C-alpha positions in Angstrom: 6.0 3.2 2.1 5.6 6.5 4.0 2.0 6.6 3.1 1.7 3.2 4.4 2.9 3.8 7.8 0.9 7.1 8.0 -2.2 5.0 6.9 -1.1 2.3 9.8 -0.8 4.8 12.5 -4.0 6.6 11.5 -5.9 3.0 11.6 -4.4 2.3 15.3 -5.7 5.6 16.1 -9.2 5.0 14.9 -9.2 1.7 16.5 -8.2 2.8 20.0 -11.2 5.6 19.4 -13.9 2.9 18.3 -12.5 0.8 21.5 -13.2 4.0 23.8 -16.2 5.3 22.5 -18.4 2.6 20.8 -20.6 1.1 23.7 -22.6 -1.5 21.7 -20.5 -4.6 21.2 -22.2 -5.9 18.0 -21.5 -2.4 16.7 -18.0 -2.1 17.8 -17.2 -5.4 16.1 -18.7 -4.4 12.7 -16.6 -1.3 12.9 -13.4 -2.8 14.2 -14.0 -5.3 11.1 -14.4 -2.5 8.5 -11.2 -1.0 9.8 -9.3 -4.2 9.4 -10.5 -4.9 5.9 -9.2 -1.2 5.0 -6.0 -2.1 6.4 -5.8 -5.4 4.6 -6.9 -3.7 1.5 -3.6 -0.9 1.8 -1.4 -3.8 2.7 -2.4 -5.6 -0.4 -2.1 -2.5 -2.6 1.4 -2.0 -1.1 2.4 -5.5 -2.2 1.1 -5.0 -5.4 3.0 -1.7 -6.1 6.0 -3.2 -4.9 6.0 -6.2 -7.1 5.1 -3.9 -10.2 7.9 -1.5 -9.4 10.4 -4.7 -9.1 9.1 -6.1 -12.1 9.7 -2.6 -14.0 13.4 -2.3 -12.5 14.1 -6.0 -14.0 12.8 -5.2 -17.1 14.6 -2.0 -17.2 17.9 -3.4 -16.6 17.8 -6.1 -19.3 20.6 -5.6 -22.0 18.3 -5.2 -24.7 15.9 -2.8 -22.8 19.1 -0.7 -21.6 20.2 -0.5 -25.3 16.8 0.9 -26.4 16.5 3.3 -23.3 19.9 4.6 -24.0 18.8 5.2 -27.6 15.8 6.8 -26.7 17.1 9.0 -24.1 20.1 9.9 -26.5 17.7 11.1 -29.2 15.6 13.1 -26.7 
């Protein structure tokens, strides 16, 4: 989550910089579209990671899984 927050902060700064410095409106729009796509990809990756971690946690808490993990951890 911290990495996502930092990414969003940097993305906002980059967008502001493009708005202030790029004078060609077509080029500005292309650059902002790429920045928006990067943000969407980062958000999707964050959502996928969160879903995978939730699934892992659910699997880990199942009674059979806890038993197997307990046996494995006691052997190790």
